[in-house]
MARDONU-124425 format. One line per field, with one value per atom (N, C-alpha, C): atom name; chain; x, y, z. Coordinates in Angstrom, 2 decimals. Example, Ala and Ser with C-alpha at 12.3 -4.5 7.8 and 13.67 -1.06 7.14 Angstrom:
atomo [N / CA / C / N / CA / C]
cadena [A / A / A / A / A / A]
x [13.19 / 12.30 / 13.20 / 12.85 / 13.67 / 12.90]
y [-5.69 / -4.50 / -3.30 / -2.25 / -1.06 / 0.03]
z [7.80 / 7.80 / 7.80 / 7.08 / 7.14 / 7.87]
***
This chain:
atomo [N / CA / C / N / CA / C / N / CA / C / N / CA / C / N / CA / C / N / CA / C / N / CA / C / N / CA / C / N / CA / C / N / CA / C / N / CA / C / N / CA / C / N / CA / C / N / CA / C / N / CA / C / N / CA / C / N / CA / C / N / CA / C / N / CA / C / N / CA / C / N / CA / C / N / CA / C / N / CA / C / N / CA / C / N / CA / C / N / CA / C / N / CA / C / N / CA / C / N / CA / C / N / CA / C / N / CA / C / N / CA / C / N / CA / C / N / CA / C / N / CA / C / N / CA / C / N / CA / C / N / CA / C / N / CA / C / N / CA / C / N / CA / C / N / CA / C / N / CA / C / N / CA / C / N / CA / C / N / CA / C / N / CA / C / N / CA / C / N / CA / C / N / CA / C / N / CA / C / N / CA / C / N / CA / C / N / CA / C / N / CA / C / N / CA / C / N / CA / C / N / CA / C / N / CA / C / N / CA / C / N / CA / C / N / CA / C / N / CA / C / N / CA / C / N / CA / C / N / CA / C / N / CA / C / N / CA / C / N / CA / C / N / CA / C / N / CA / C / N / CA / C / N / CA / C / N / CA / C / N / CA / C / N / CA / C / N / CA / C / N / CA / C / N / CA / C / N / CA / C / N / CA / C / N / CA / C / N / CA / C / N / CA / C / N / CA / C / N / CA / C / N / CA / C / N / CA / C / N / CA / C / N / CA / C / N / CA / C / N / CA / C / N / CA / C / N / CA / C / N / CA / C / N / CA / C / N / CA / C / N / CA / C / N / CA / C / N / CA / C / N / CA / C / N / CA / C / N / CA / C / N / CA / C / N / CA / C / N / CA / C / N / CA / C]
cadena [A / A / A / A / A / A / A / A / A / A / A / A / A / A / A / A / A / A / A / A / A / A / A / A / A / A / A / A / A / A / A / A / A / A / A / A / A / A / A / A / A / A / A / A / A / A / A / A / A / A / A / A / A / A / A / A / A / A / A / A / A / A / A / A / A / A / A / A / A / A / A / A / A / A / A / A / A / A / A / A / A / A / A / A / A / A / A / A / A / A / A / A / A / A / A / A / A / A / A / A / A / A / A / A / A / A / A / A / A / A / A / A / A / A / A / A / A / A / A / A / A / A / A / A / A / A / A / A / A / A / A / A / A / A / A / A / A / A / A / A / A / A / A / A / A / A / A / A / A / A / A / A / A / A / A / A / A / A / A / A / A / A / A / A / A / A / A / A / A / A / A / A / A / A / A / A / A / A / A / A / A / A / A / A / A / A / A / A / A / A / A / A / A / A / A / A / A / A / A / A / A / A / A / A / A / A / A / A / A / A / A / A / A / A / A / A / A / A / A / A / A / A / A / A / A / A / A / A / A / A / A / A / A / A / A / A / A / A / A / A / A / A / A / A / A / A / A / A / A / A / A / A / A / A / A / A / A / A / A / A / A / A / A / A / A / A / A / A / A / A / A / A / A / A / A / A / A / A / A / A / A / A / A / A / A / A / A / A / A / A / A / A / A / A / A / A / A / A / A / A / A / A / A / A / A / A / A / A / A / A / A / A / A / A / A / A / A / A / A / A / A]
x [103.17 / 103.14 / 103.30 / 104.41 / 105.10 / 103.76 / 103.31 / 102.23 / 100.88 / 100.50 / 99.47 / 99.61 / 100.82 / 101.15 / 101.11 / 101.77 / 101.56 / 100.21 / 99.42 / 98.20 / 97.48 / 97.53 / 96.99 / 97.50 / 98.68 / 99.33 / 98.59 / 98.59 / 97.71 / 96.51 / 95.66 / 94.25 / 94.34 / 95.13 / 95.32 / 95.60 / 96.54 / 96.86 / 95.67 / 94.79 / 93.78 / 92.46 / 92.53 / 91.61 / 91.99 / 93.51 / 93.78 / 93.58 / 93.70 / 93.42 / 92.00 / 91.24 / 89.75 / 89.34 / 89.90 / 89.99 / 90.47 / 91.32 / 91.71 / 90.57 / 89.58 / 88.64 / 88.12 / 88.17 / 87.87 / 88.78 / 89.92 / 91.10 / 91.30 / 91.03 / 91.10 / 90.10 / 89.06 / 87.87 / 88.25 / 89.19 / 89.87 / 90.81 / 91.16 / 92.22 / 92.07 / 90.63 / 90.49 / 91.11 / 91.25 / 91.81 / 93.16 / 93.75 / 95.35 / 96.29 / 95.97 / 96.69 / 97.00 / 95.94 / 95.96 / 96.52 / 96.70 / 97.14 / 98.18 / 99.36 / 100.66 / 100.48 / 100.12 / 99.81 / 98.97 / 97.91 / 96.85 / 97.74 / 98.63 / 99.29 / 100.23 / 100.87 / 101.77 / 100.88 / 99.85 / 98.92 / 98.48 / 98.02 / 97.72 / 98.87 / 100.21 / 101.19 / 101.65 / 101.39 / 101.68 / 100.80 / 99.45 / 98.41 / 98.89 / 99.21 / 99.78 / 101.11 / 102.04 / 103.04 / 102.95 / 101.78 / 101.50 / 101.02 / 100.35 / 99.68 / 100.90 / 101.87 / 103.00 / 103.81 / 104.09 / 104.70 / 104.24 / 102.80 / 102.03 / 102.37 / 102.22 / 102.43 / 103.64 / 104.64 / 106.15 / 106.41 / 105.89 / 106.17 / 105.44 / 104.30 / 103.44 / 104.39 / 104.88 / 105.74 / 106.94 / 107.62 / 108.87 / 108.58 / 107.57 / 107.28 / 106.92 / 106.08 / 105.58 / 106.79 / 107.61 / 109.10 / 109.89 / 109.94 / 110.78 / 109.88 / 108.75 / 108.11 / 108.33 / 108.51 / 108.62 / 110.13 / 111.02 / 112.40 / 112.75 / 111.94 / 112.20 / 112.36 / 113.05 / 113.43 / 112.02 / 111.91 / 110.61 / 110.63 / 109.49 / 109.31 / 109.70 / 110.12 / 110.69 / 109.29 / 109.38 / 108.16 / 108.36 / 107.35 / 107.43 / 106.40 / 106.53 / 105.54 / 105.21 / 103.85 / 103.58 / 102.59 / 102.40 / 101.62 / 102.18 / 103.46 / 103.81 / 103.64 / 103.81 / 103.69 / 102.27 / 101.36 / 100.04 / 99.43 / 99.93 / 99.46 / 99.34 / 100.02 / 100.24 / 99.01 / 98.31 / 97.54 / 96.13 / 95.41 / 94.50 / 93.02 / 93.12 / 91.90 / 91.69 / 90.87 / 90.49 / 90.51 / 89.78 / 89.75 / 91.13 / 91.84 / 93.07 / 94.07 / 94.02 / 94.82 / 94.51 / 93.22 / 92.75 / 93.18 / 93.34 / 93.68 / 95.30 / 96.11 / 97.36 / 97.90 / 97.03 / 97.38 / 97.21 / 96.25 / 95.96 / 94.84 / 94.20 / 92.87 / 91.57 / 90.61 / 89.48 / 88.48 / 88.12 / 87.31 / 86.01 / 85.61 / 84.34 / 83.23 / 82.07 / 80.92 / 80.24 / 80.04 / 79.40 / 77.94 / 76.94 / 75.66 / 75.51 / 74.49 / 74.27 / 74.18 / 73.78 / 73.48 / 75.21 / 76.07 / 77.37 / 78.40 / 77.86 / 78.92 / 79.06 / 80.42 / 80.92 / 81.06 / 80.74 / 80.81 / 82.37 / 82.93 / 84.12 / 84.60 / 85.82 / 86.11 / 86.75 / 86.25 / 86.81 / 87.76 / 88.75 / 89.87 / 90.34]
y [104.43 / 103.39 / 103.61 / 104.28 / 104.63 / 105.40 / 106.33 / 107.34 / 106.26 / 105.62 / 104.64 / 103.79 / 103.19 / 102.44 / 103.34 / 104.48 / 105.53 / 105.76 / 106.06 / 106.32 / 105.23 / 104.10 / 103.00 / 102.86 / 103.11 / 103.00 / 104.35 / 105.34 / 106.35 / 106.16 / 105.41 / 105.11 / 104.14 / 103.36 / 102.14 / 102.86 / 103.82 / 104.49 / 105.34 / 105.76 / 106.70 / 105.73 / 104.36 / 103.58 / 103.04 / 102.90 / 102.19 / 103.37 / 104.71 / 105.93 / 105.86 / 105.55 / 105.60 / 104.45 / 103.63 / 102.42 / 102.70 / 103.70 / 104.20 / 104.25 / 104.72 / 104.86 / 103.43 / 102.43 / 101.15 / 100.50 / 100.76 / 100.23 / 100.79 / 102.03 / 103.09 / 102.59 / 102.12 / 101.89 / 100.75 / 99.89 / 98.87 / 99.33 / 100.75 / 101.22 / 101.07 / 101.06 / 101.08 / 99.42 / 98.75 / 97.22 / 97.26 / 98.28 / 98.25 / 98.37 / 99.00 / 99.07 / 97.76 / 96.82 / 95.59 / 94.54 / 94.87 / 93.78 / 94.33 / 93.99 / 94.34 / 94.06 / 92.94 / 92.42 / 93.25 / 93.93 / 94.91 / 96.13 / 96.68 / 97.90 / 97.71 / 96.47 / 96.33 / 96.17 / 95.72 / 95.56 / 96.97 / 97.78 / 99.35 / 99.97 / 99.82 / 100.65 / 100.00 / 98.88 / 98.18 / 98.60 / 98.75 / 99.39 / 100.73 / 101.61 / 102.99 / 102.85 / 101.80 / 101.88 / 101.45 / 100.58 / 100.27 / 101.50 / 102.18 / 103.49 / 104.23 / 104.54 / 105.46 / 104.70 / 103.45 / 102.81 / 102.96 / 102.73 / 102.87 / 104.32 / 105.17 / 106.68 / 106.90 / 106.56 / 106.65 / 106.04 / 104.75 / 103.98 / 104.81 / 105.31 / 105.99 / 107.47 / 107.94 / 109.23 / 108.81 / 107.75 / 107.25 / 107.03 / 106.21 / 105.93 / 107.12 / 108.08 / 109.13 / 109.97 / 110.07 / 110.85 / 110.24 / 109.01 / 108.39 / 108.45 / 108.55 / 108.81 / 110.23 / 111.04 / 112.44 / 112.61 / 111.74 / 111.90 / 111.19 / 110.34 / 109.40 / 110.45 / 110.05 / 110.73 / 110.83 / 111.95 / 112.08 / 110.93 / 110.28 / 109.17 / 107.91 / 107.82 / 106.52 / 105.63 / 104.41 / 103.76 / 102.25 / 101.78 / 100.37 / 99.56 / 98.60 / 97.59 / 96.65 / 97.01 / 96.17 / 94.88 / 94.57 / 93.22 / 91.90 / 91.81 / 90.60 / 90.50 / 91.49 / 91.85 / 91.89 / 92.36 / 92.41 / 91.10 / 90.00 / 88.79 / 88.23 / 88.74 / 88.51 / 89.03 / 90.01 / 91.03 / 90.21 / 89.61 / 88.96 / 89.58 / 90.86 / 91.53 / 92.54 / 92.14 / 92.73 / 94.22 / 94.78 / 96.28 / 96.96 / 96.44 / 96.94 / 96.92 / 95.48 / 95.46 / 96.40 / 96.76 / 97.53 / 98.91 / 99.22 / 100.75 / 100.76 / 99.67 / 99.62 / 99.70 / 99.11 / 99.17 / 100.40 / 101.18 / 102.53 / 102.44 / 101.44 / 101.22 / 101.90 / 102.04 / 102.61 / 101.57 / 101.39 / 100.42 / 100.23 / 98.96 / 98.86 / 99.47 / 100.07 / 100.58 / 99.46 / 99.81 / 98.76 / 98.99 / 98.16 / 98.47 / 98.64 / 99.02 / 99.26 / 98.08 / 96.97 / 95.69 / 95.11 / 95.22 / 94.67 / 95.72 / 97.13 / 97.87 / 97.56 / 97.78 / 97.33 / 95.90 / 94.97 / 93.60 / 93.31 / 92.37 / 91.91 / 90.61 / 90.84 / 89.56 / 88.78 / 87.48 / 86.39 / 85.60 / 85.13 / 84.30 / 83.17]
z [82.82 / 83.53 / 85.02 / 85.23 / 86.79 / 87.48 / 86.64 / 87.12 / 87.53 / 86.75 / 86.97 / 88.10 / 88.31 / 89.64 / 90.94 / 90.58 / 91.63 / 92.14 / 91.16 / 91.55 / 92.20 / 91.92 / 92.42 / 93.98 / 94.07 / 95.47 / 96.31 / 95.89 / 96.55 / 97.01 / 95.73 / 96.25 / 97.27 / 97.41 / 98.40 / 99.69 / 99.72 / 100.98 / 101.56 / 100.66 / 101.18 / 101.76 / 101.03 / 101.64 / 103.00 / 103.06 / 104.49 / 105.41 / 104.97 / 106.09 / 106.18 / 105.47 / 105.92 / 106.77 / 106.92 / 107.74 / 109.10 / 109.21 / 110.63 / 111.76 / 111.62 / 112.67 / 113.06 / 112.23 / 112.57 / 113.52 / 113.06 / 113.89 / 115.24 / 115.17 / 116.29 / 117.41 / 116.95 / 117.80 / 118.71 / 118.56 / 119.26 / 120.28 / 120.17 / 120.90 / 122.46 / 122.84 / 124.26 / 125.00 / 124.16 / 124.33 / 124.46 / 123.72 / 123.27 / 124.50 / 125.60 / 126.73 / 127.37 / 127.31 / 127.98 / 126.94 / 125.62 / 124.60 / 123.75 / 124.06 / 123.33 / 121.91 / 121.50 / 120.37 / 119.23 / 120.15 / 119.56 / 119.18 / 120.11 / 119.96 / 118.77 / 118.50 / 117.51 / 116.19 / 116.15 / 114.90 / 114.57 / 115.52 / 115.11 / 114.57 / 115.18 / 114.48 / 113.10 / 113.16 / 111.86 / 110.65 / 110.99 / 110.08 / 109.61 / 110.54 / 110.10 / 109.28 / 109.60 / 108.91 / 107.30 / 107.11 / 105.94 / 105.10 / 105.68 / 104.94 / 104.58 / 105.44 / 105.23 / 103.91 / 104.04 / 103.07 / 101.58 / 101.50 / 100.40 / 99.98 / 100.69 / 100.34 / 99.62 / 100.41 / 100.15 / 98.71 / 98.42 / 97.31 / 96.05 / 96.35 / 95.35 / 94.99 / 95.95 / 95.65 / 94.96 / 95.42 / 94.80 / 93.10 / 92.81 / 91.43 / 90.55 / 91.33 / 90.61 / 90.27 / 90.81 / 91.00 / 89.82 / 89.73 / 88.87 / 87.34 / 87.51 / 86.22 / 85.67 / 86.51 / 86.11 / 85.84 / 86.31 / 85.86 / 84.63 / 84.16 / 82.81 / 81.63 / 80.79 / 79.50 / 78.91 / 78.06 / 77.29 / 76.18 / 76.08 / 75.10 / 75.57 / 76.98 / 77.31 / 77.77 / 77.46 / 77.67 / 78.15 / 78.93 / 79.27 / 78.56 / 78.05 / 77.56 / 78.94 / 79.32 / 80.43 / 80.31 / 79.10 / 78.75 / 79.59 / 79.33 / 80.17 / 81.65 / 82.22 / 83.59 / 84.09 / 83.12 / 83.46 / 83.70 / 83.11 / 83.09 / 84.66 / 85.59 / 87.14 / 87.77 / 87.14 / 87.85 / 87.44 / 88.72 / 88.60 / 88.79 / 89.06 / 89.14 / 87.90 / 87.39 / 85.82 / 85.57 / 86.74 / 86.48 / 86.80 / 87.86 / 88.07 / 87.01 / 86.43 / 85.12 / 83.97 / 83.91 / 82.67 / 83.00 / 84.30 / 84.58 / 84.43 / 84.78 / 84.76 / 83.25 / 82.42 / 81.02 / 80.39 / 80.94 / 80.48 / 79.64 / 79.77 / 78.99 / 79.73 / 79.09 / 79.85 / 80.16 / 81.50 / 82.02 / 81.15 / 81.11 / 80.49 / 81.27 / 80.77 / 81.48 / 82.34 / 83.39 / 84.36 / 84.54 / 84.53 / 84.90 / 86.36 / 86.97 / 88.24 / 89.18 / 88.61 / 89.30 / 89.56 / 88.81 / 89.09 / 89.83 / 89.92 / 90.32 / 91.82 / 92.21 / 93.48 / 93.86 / 92.82 / 93.31 / 93.22 / 94.00 / 94.14 / 93.24 / 92.81 / 91.90 / 92.66 / 92.62 / 93.49 / 92.74 / 93.29 / 92.70 / 93.58]
***
C-alpha cells in the first residue's frame, strides 16, 4: 500500500515537473509582479514536497515488517477518482477502449 501511494506521488511530481516550461514562460513578467514570483516558487516547492513524501512512504514500506499489511478498503471510499482508487487498491484497471482513453472523471 505504501509503495502504491509513493508511486502515485512520484507520478504527480513528474507531472508537475513537466509543467515547469509553462510556468516558466511567465517568467518575463515575474520581475514586475512579486505575486508571480511567489507563485513560481510555490509551484517548485509543491514538486519537491511530492517527491519527498513519495520517498518517505517508499522508505516506510521498505522498513515494514515482512507480512505486515494494511486494509485500505475503508480509506478508499474517500478516493473519488475510480482509476486512482483501483491502483491504490492494487487491482488491475479495467481495459479502456480508445474512445474513452484520456477522459477526465468529473465530480
